[in-house]
N, C-alpha and C positions, 0 to 999 in steps of 0.2 A: 418914234414916239414910244415912251417907256410903258411896260405893262404894270399895272398896279398890283400890289401884293394881295394874296388871298385874304378874304375877310376873317378867317380863323387862325391866322398866324402862319408861320413857316411850315407847320406840320398839317397836312391836309386831313389826317385822320384823328386829330386831337379834338376832344369835345370841350366846349366852353364850360366853365363852372356853373352849377345849377343855381347858385344863389350868391349872396354876399360873402359866404364863407368858402374857403378853398376846399376842394374835393379831398376826401380822406383816401389814403392808400387802400389798395385791395386787401381785404381780410381784417382791417382795423374796425374797432367798435365804432358805431355811429356817434357823432358828436351830440352831447347833451348839454344844453345851457344850464348854468348854475340855477339851483332852486327848482329844477323840474320835478324832482321827487323829494317830498319833504323829509323822508327818513334817511336820505343819503347826504353826507357832507358835501359841500361844493368841491368839485374837481377831485373827488376821492374815488377810490375803487368801489364798485357796486357791492352792497352788503346783502347777504341772504336774509330772507324774512325771518323774523324772530320766531323760533319754535317754542315748545312748552318748556324746554330747559335751556334755551339760548339766552345769553345775556342781553338785556335791553339797553338801548342807548342811554347813557348817563348813569347807569347802575353798574356796580362792580359785578364781575362774573361769580356765579354761585355754583357750588359743587352739586352734582346730581344727587337725587335721593338715593339712599343706600339700597333700596329695592328697585330702583329704576332700571338697572342693567343686571338682570339675573339670567344666567344661562338656563335654558330649558332643560328639564330632566331628560336624560337619555331614554330613548324608546326601549321599552322592555320587550325583548324577544322571547317567546316561549322556548322552553327547553326542546332540543331536537327530538327527544323521545316522546314529547307530547303529541307529535304528529305520527308516531309509529302506530301502525294498525295492531289491534289486539290479536293474539294468535287465534286461529279458527280451529275447527274440528280436523283431526288428522285424517279422517276417512272421507269427508265431503267438503271441508273448508268452510262450513257455515259457522255463523256466530249467533248468539254467545256460546262459548265452550268453557269447559272446566277440566282441570287436571284431576285424574282419578286412576285407580288401579282396581280392576275387576279380577277376581281369583276363581280358580277351579281346582278340583281334586279328582284323582283316579286311583282306585285300589286294584292291584293285580296280584292276588294271593299274597306272596311275600314281598312284592314290590309296590311302590307308590310313585305317583307323579304329581308334582305341584305345578299348576298352570297359572299364568297371569297375563293380563293385557293392560299395559300402562300407556297413558298419553292424554291428549286433549280430545274430549268427546262433547258433541252437542247433545241436546235432549234426546233426539230420536236415535242417534247412533249409540249413545250411552245406554239407553234402556234396552236396545236390541242386543248389545253385547252382554249386559247383565243377565237378561233372560236366557240367552243361549247358553252361557257358561254355567249358570245356576241350574238350569234344567238338566244339562249333561251330568253335573255333579250329583244330582239327586239319584240317578240310576247307575252311575259309574263309580261312585265314591264309597261303596260299602264292601268291596270284595277283598279286603285284607284286614287283619286283626286290629292294627292301629287306625285304620281308616274309619272305623266305627266311631271313634272320638274326634278325628280330624274333620270329617265331612260336616258335622253340625257347626263346628267353629268356622269353617270356610263359608258356609251359607250365612252365618250371622255377620261375618266381616263384610260381605257383599251388600248388606243393608245400608251401610254408610254411603258408598257411591250411589246407590239407588236413590237415596234421599236427596243427594246433591243434583242428580240428573233431573229429578222431578221439579226442582225449584227453578230450573232454567226456562227462559221464554222459548217460543217456537223458533227453530233454526231458520236462518235467512242468509242470502248472499254467498252461498257456497259455489265451488267450482264443479260440483256434481251432486246428484241426488243423495239424500240422506238414507240410512238404512231404515227399513220398516220394523218397528218394534214387535209387531205381530201380537199374538195372544198373550195375555198375562200368564205369569208363571204357574198359577194354580189351575189354569185351564189347558195346560199342555199334557200330552200323553205321558211324557217322561215323569212329570210330577205326580200323575195319578198312580204310576207304578210304585211310587214310594208312599204316597199319602193314604191309599186304600189299606195296605197292610198295617200302617201305623195307626189308622183310625180303628181297625179291628182290635189291635192290641190295647189301645186306650179304653175301648168299650168293654173288653174282656176282663180287665182288672176289677172294675166295680161289680161286674156280673158274677165273678167268682166269690167276692165277699158276700153278696146277697145269697148266692146258692149255699155257701157254707153256713151262713146263719140259719137258713131254712132247714138244712139237714140236721144241724145241731138241735134246733128247736123241735124237730119232729122225732128226734131220737134215732135217726137212721145211721147205722154204723156204730152206735154207741155200745160200749162193752157193758153187759148187765152186771149188777151187783148181786152176788150170791148170798142168800140167807140160809140158815140151818133149816133143813127140811125141804129145800127146793130140789126138784128133779131137773136134770139137764141132759142134753145130748151134745156130742162133740162132732162138729162138721169137718174138722181137720184132724191132723195127727197131734201127738202129745208134745212134740217139739214146737209146734205152732198151733196152739189150741184155739178153737173157735167154738166156745161154749154158748149154748142157747137154752134158756129156761123153757121147759115144756111141762105139760100136765103129767103128774106122776102115774095116772091111770092109763095113759096112752101108750101105744106101742113104741113111740119114739123115746120114751124115757130110758136112758142108759145108766145114769149115775144119780146118786142122791147125796146131798151135802149132809154130813153127819156131825161135824164139829169144826172149830177153828183152833189153830195153835196159837193161843194168846201168850202163853208162857214159853220161855226159851227151852224148857225141858219137855214140853209137850210133844208127842209124836202121834202120827196116824197109826191105826191098827193095821195088822198084816192084810195085804190084799187091797188096801185102799190106795187111791191115787191122789196126787197133789195138784190142786188148781193153781193157776198163775196168780201172782200178787194183784194183777190189775182187776181181778174179779172180786176182791175183798172191798169192804166199805172204805178202809183207810189206805188202800193200795200198799199195805205193808204186812198183812196177815195172810197166812196160808190156810186154805180150806181143804178139808179132807173129803174125798169123793169115794163112796162105796158103790159097788154094782147094785143096780135097782132090782135085779132078779137073781 
């Protein structure tokens, strides 16, 4: 008796077709009946959906807008130096700092020394350096002839860096502590050694003028003007006369003014002495002095 063939054909592992249409090979696109998608032509390749610039079916392709495809601007990168840290103080590393030169001077009889410190300074370190060098200059800078003129110029030049230091903000972010500015320049002992004598000199100048005016007004030290008939005494010698008018009846009367030599040919009598010109009214006429006894 013959064995009937298997119901699925000669190949036992073959699968029957799923429907009235034959099975598509592996990897192929599934079959789509005509008219399944209204935007696709029958039996044509699938079309991508129309984008904002894609050609529409039935219309000719249009060129894109001239500004539709613009390349973006390249990203602006800051200059590498923009990230470089600003230089800090050379003594403590703090910021902000400023470039400055602080000067000093020393006078040593016939020698002189010109000192300077240059670099970046913060507010505290700069003021400390300025006060230290200026204070030393006040008492070390006067001991040579030329230093008398150089020292004031050095102190005036230091006022520029001092003003720049005072404009800075408080130091911050250093690798070490900042210098202590200490007392102000005018409150330091070195400055007092200079300021006290200078103050006395400044006060002495007007004092001398006032004293001179008082002496002149009081007649102290004033040379008297001799008139004919006055009696005088000489407190000095005749090369350096110091005549003083006294009472003719007193014992101090030594000489008496007899005449003045007004004319070029006039002469004093024998035995009479000549008074200096400063004792005459016009400071040009000689007076004759005869012994009072």
